[in-house]
C-alpha angles and dihedrals in degrees: 000000000000115000117231116245118251143072096280096090131243116348093003118108124200108252114248112245117244121258111279094018113127118237121265112284095021116105116234114257114256116245115249088225087068089064123082121242109261092224090063091057092051093048090049093049094045090050090053088049089052089052089051091055091057097064143043094190104126092210093056091043091051089050091052090050091049093050094050091044093052092050090049091048094054101033105033111120123230096254133120095247090054090067091070091088091081090053091054091049090052090048090052091050090050091051090050093051093043092052091051091048091053090050090053097045102033098031130231132267089226112097116225142180100200103085114198099182140328125237125203106270119228114218113236130198123263094259089063095062113152092033124092136177115214125342131121119355115202132195090234092056093048092047092052090049091049093052092047094047093046090058091055091044091054090051091052092049091051090053088048089053090055091050091050097046104038122066110232094213093051090046089055091053091053096054119105117262093250091060096046097109092043090046092055091054093047094047092048089051092048093049094047095076097049092046090048092051091048092050093049092050092047094049094045091051090050091051092049091052090053092049094247126136116262099182135066129040094304094050091046092053094046092048095042097058095058090045091054091045091053091048091053092048091051090049092053092046091048092050091050092048092049092049092048091052094052097252112186099029113140136185126239113261129175119263092241091057091047093052092045090050092051093048094048094046095046093045091046093051091049089050091050091051093048093045093047090050090051092052093048094051128064094226095055100052092111100053100026100085098044092047091047093051092047091049092050092051092050093046093049091050090051092048091050092053092043092054090067091075095054117089105204141110133209122241112213097342119212112255121232099225136172093279091057089053091050093050092048092045092051092055093043090050091054092050094045094048092047090051089049091048090050091056095044101041111011093166093064093051095042109036117197125242098200105095093027112238135155116265121248128218112240108219106217096042087051090051089050090054090053088063086076088073091072094095089061089065106033100043125079119262116252119258115262117252111266118240111197091202091063099044117105118249129220 
């Protein structure tokens, strides 16, 4: 009697797996519907950045940074481009220190009575009036510089959170057809920094394993040349792949449609800029929202018409589901409530430094900032990093 093949012994055959079931030892592929739309992450992060521009209260700004950092910590995927968040945090810290250094060396327009120390002042010519080098450094001037720099640092960290949470390639697939060429350039620019950081870490680790120095001028030169060589190779490979896929092909559209598209898009972008400026300033609160909505409508109409000249299709597009709406709504709620708080109680969101007094934490704006934590609970958890040594074998 012929024995059946398999590991079950004589007369026992290995059962055939059902159609669509992955082989033994291979994890099942994760459904793309379990992933959040990348546009929702960017809208959430930009809304938090808008909220950061409405206040100079260091307690609220620290709370915004904490909220974005917590969401990144629990929902950041295990991918190379997700490691760029640390680079944005370091950039924000550098901006903060640089702003304080400028306030010490170049002085501050804020008058103060609490002198910390006095630097030797360098005399300047008459044409440089209003600028000074050195002189008296006051606690009020440093506090004003700290509040102002912390706002910019919070905005940079929010942008870093969007870079760490949203996949650049999936974001490119979700752009309208009219913005396809622009989207390719933006995605390539956004992926350059994470790839550069990954290459530098890989080369420095390889040099340490070989017992070679990876720090100092010599180590920087010997690491920089392979990094530039790899960047050039990726650029040539990207150009070849884009050419093979017919990048740049367009369809024939009438001249009237082309002119209408350009007018709607340009007018819509100008309206969005004017409306955004009105929302970010106290004087434009009345016209900001109507102009912004009109600009968005015009821009969307122009993008819809412009998409007719782009010959491309989407493979497995990312759905915009209920979780994407919740993530976007949480960020928009934070921005809207901060704008409302700025109009109702501007003193709480922008504490004064003359006279110098400690800032206070306003309760309901702080509660509004905590709404930004909603993505940490409604979005799917990232997949764990795969370790080939721990995976079962057949």
